[in-house]
C-alpha positions as CSV (number, residue, x, y, z in Angstrom):
1,M,97.2,164.3,130.3
2,K,95.5,163.9,127.0
3,V,98.5,162.1,125.5
4,L,98.4,159.7,128.4
5,C,94.7,159.0,128.1
6,T,95.0,158.4,124.4
7,A,97.9,156.0,125.1
8,A,95.8,154.2,127.7
9,I,92.7,153.9,125.4
10,V,95.1,152.5,122.6
11,T,96.5,150.0,125.0
12,M,93.2,148.8,126.2
13,L,91.9,148.5,122.6
14,M,94.9,146.4,121.7
15,A,94.6,144.2,124.7
16,A,90.8,143.8,123.9
17,G,91.7,143.0,120.2
18,C,94.2,140.4,121.3
19,S,91.8,138.8,123.8
20,K,89.1,138.7,121.2
21,S,91.4,137.2,118.6
22,E,92.5,134.5,121.2
23,M,88.9,133.7,122.0
24,E,87.9,133.5,118.3
25,K,90.9,131.2,117.7
26,R,89.8,128.9,120.4
27,A,86.3,128.9,119.4
28,E,87.4,128.1,115.8
29,L,89.6,125.2,117.1
30,R,86.6,123.7,118.9
31,T,84.3,124.1,116.0
32,T,86.9,122.5,113.7
33,N,87.3,119.5,115.8
34,T,83.7,119.0,116.1
35,D,83.2,119.5,112.3
36,L,86.0,116.8,111.6
37,E,84.4,114.3,114.1
38,Q,81.0,114.7,112.4
39,A,82.6,114.4,109.0
40,V,84.2,111.0,110.1
41,K,80.9,109.8,111.6
42,A,79.1,110.8,108.3
43,R,81.6,108.8,106.1
44,I,81.2,105.7,108.4
45,S,77.4,105.8,108.6
46,S,77.1,106.3,104.8
47,D,78.5,102.9,104.3
48,S,75.7,100.4,104.6
49,A,78.2,97.8,105.9
50,L,79.5,100.1,108.7
51,A,76.2,102.0,109.5
52,N,75.6,99.8,112.7
53,A,79.3,99.7,113.8
54,D,79.6,100.9,117.5
55,I,82.5,103.5,116.9
56,K,83.3,106.7,118.9
57,V,85.3,109.5,117.1
58,S,87.6,112.1,118.6
59,A,89.7,114.6,116.6
60,D,92.6,117.0,117.1
61,V,92.9,119.2,114.0
62,D,96.2,120.8,115.2
63,K,97.7,117.3,115.4
64,K,95.8,116.1,112.3
65,Q,94.9,113.1,114.4
66,I,91.8,111.2,114.5
67,T,91.2,108.5,117.4
68,L,88.6,105.8,116.8
69,T,87.4,103.5,119.5
70,G,84.7,100.9,119.7
71,T,84.0,97.3,118.7
72,V,83.4,95.7,115.3
73,P,82.7,92.0,114.3
74,T,85.4,91.5,111.9
75,E,89.0,92.5,111.1
76,E,87.8,93.5,107.6
77,M,85.2,95.9,109.1
78,R,87.9,97.5,111.2
79,T,90.0,98.1,108.2
80,Q,87.1,99.7,106.5
81,V,86.3,102.0,109.3
82,V,90.0,103.2,109.5
83,A,89.9,103.9,105.8
84,A,86.7,105.8,106.0
85,A,88.1,108.0,108.7
86,K,91.3,108.7,106.7
87,G,89.2,110.1,103.8
88,A,87.8,112.6,106.0
89,M,91.0,114.8,106.2
90,A,94.0,114.6,104.0
91,G,97.1,113.6,105.8
92,A,95.3,112.7,108.9
93,I,96.9,110.2,111.2
94,V,94.1,107.6,112.2
95,E,94.6,105.9,115.5
96,G,92.3,102.9,115.5
97,K,91.8,101.7,119.0
98,I,89.1,99.3,117.8
99,D,88.4,95.8,119.2
100,V,87.4,93.0,116.8
101,K,84.9,90.8,118.6
102,P,82.6,88.6,116.4
103,R,78.9,88.7,117.1
104,E,78.1,85.0,118.0
105,M,74.7,83.8,116.8
106,A,73.1,82.2,119.9
107,R,72.1,78.5,119.3
108,A,68.5,79.3,120.6
109,D,68.1,81.9,117.8
110,Y,69.5,79.6,115.0
111,T,66.7,78.4,112.8
112,A,66.2,75.5,110.5
113,E,66.0,78.1,107.4
114,M,69.5,79.5,108.5
115,A,70.8,76.0,108.6
116,R,69.6,75.3,105.1
117,E,71.3,78.4,103.8
118,A,74.4,77.5,105.6
119,R,74.5,74.2,104.0
120,E,73.9,75.7,100.4
121,K,76.8,78.2,101.0
122,A,79.1,75.5,102.2
123,K,78.1,73.1,99.4
124,A,79.1,75.8,96.9
125,T,82.6,76.1,98.3
126,G,83.2,72.4,98.7
127,Q,82.6,72.3,102.4
128,K,80.1,69.8,104.2
129,I,77.7,70.2,107.0
130,G,75.7,67.4,108.6
131,D,72.0,67.1,108.6
132,S,71.5,68.6,112.2
133,I,70.9,72.2,113.0
134,D,73.8,71.9,115.6
135,D,76.3,71.1,112.8
136,A,75.1,74.1,110.6
137,W,75.2,76.3,113.8
138,I,78.8,75.3,114.8
139,H,80.0,75.7,111.0
140,T,78.4,79.2,111.2
141,V,80.1,80.1,114.4
142,I,83.5,78.8,113.6
143,A,83.5,80.5,110.1
144,A,82.6,83.8,111.8
145,K,85.4,83.4,114.3
146,F,88.0,82.8,111.5
147,V,86.9,85.8,109.5
148,A,87.2,88.2,112.6
149,H,90.5,86.7,113.8
150,P,93.6,88.2,111.9
151,G,95.7,85.0,112.4
152,T,93.4,82.7,110.6
153,P,93.0,83.1,107.0
154,A,89.3,82.3,106.6
155,R,89.4,82.0,102.7
156,K,92.0,79.3,102.9
157,I,90.3,77.1,105.6
158,D,87.5,74.7,104.6
159,I,85.3,73.7,107.6
160,D,83.4,70.4,107.5
161,V,81.0,69.5,110.4
162,E,79.2,66.3,110.9
163,N,77.7,64.9,114.1
164,N,79.5,67.7,116.1
165,T,82.8,66.8,114.7
166,V,84.8,69.5,113.0
167,T,87.4,68.9,110.3
168,L,89.5,71.6,109.0
169,R,91.1,71.5,105.6
170,G,93.3,73.7,103.5
171,E,96.7,75.6,103.8
172,V,97.8,78.1,106.2
173,E,101.0,80.2,106.3
174,S,102.3,79.1,109.5
175,N,102.2,76.5,112.4
176,A,101.0,79.2,114.5
177,A,98.1,79.8,112.3
178,R,97.2,76.1,112.1
179,E,97.3,75.8,116.0
180,E,95.2,78.8,116.4
181,A,92.6,77.5,113.8
182,G,92.3,74.4,115.8
183,R,92.0,76.1,119.0
184,I,89.2,78.3,117.9
185,A,87.3,75.4,116.7
186,K,87.9,73.2,119.9
187,T,86.6,76.1,122.1
188,T,83.5,76.6,120.2
189,D,80.4,75.4,122.1
190,G,78.9,72.0,121.0
191,V,82.1,70.7,119.3
192,K,83.1,67.2,120.4
193,T,86.1,66.5,118.3
194,V,88.4,68.5,116.0
195,R,90.4,66.9,113.1
196,N,93.0,69.5,112.2
197,Q,94.1,68.6,108.7
198,L,95.5,72.0,107.9
199,K,98.7,72.0,106.1
200,V,101.4,74.7,106.4
201,Q,102.6,76.3,103.1
202,Q,106.0,75.6,102.0
203,P,108.0,78.6,101.4
204,P,108.8,78.9,97.4
205,S,112.2,77.5,96.5
206,L,114.7,80.0,95.2
């Protein structure tokens, strides 16, 4: 009888030990996931350029997977957010379900001072903006859209705006990029006419 009781006690203790171990393991997993999520958020918020990004983070430590969702104004910012997340855990797989949506400046909020600054920046890069605030606003909006869109190489496209007429100059890599740049300009509020003078780069001769 004594032997049976002892065996029963040992069995109960072992069962309790397994149960405790399992509970601790689960608790540890939850904490680790939370810690990783907080680490990713901290890395993103520590970058002044990303601090105001609307990003949600979820993590699965077992799978070494970090999932990002939300919206940012540019493709460049999206890349920076993903890079920040990767730095939070070595070898992590980052799934970036982030939408790129440029923040458009409302015409009512666009001031004469903003227009002056836009003209100065445009002049420094060989672009032209007319004297009206409308022209400066149109230039600002189109430039922001080009930066946000992965199919339009913003640094290769010059934008001239005068009397609500937009002229696109420069070189792009494909007909698709040329057409997309023209479409973006045409669908911008306030634009009357678009002169698409973009040239498609010729592939280097072998």
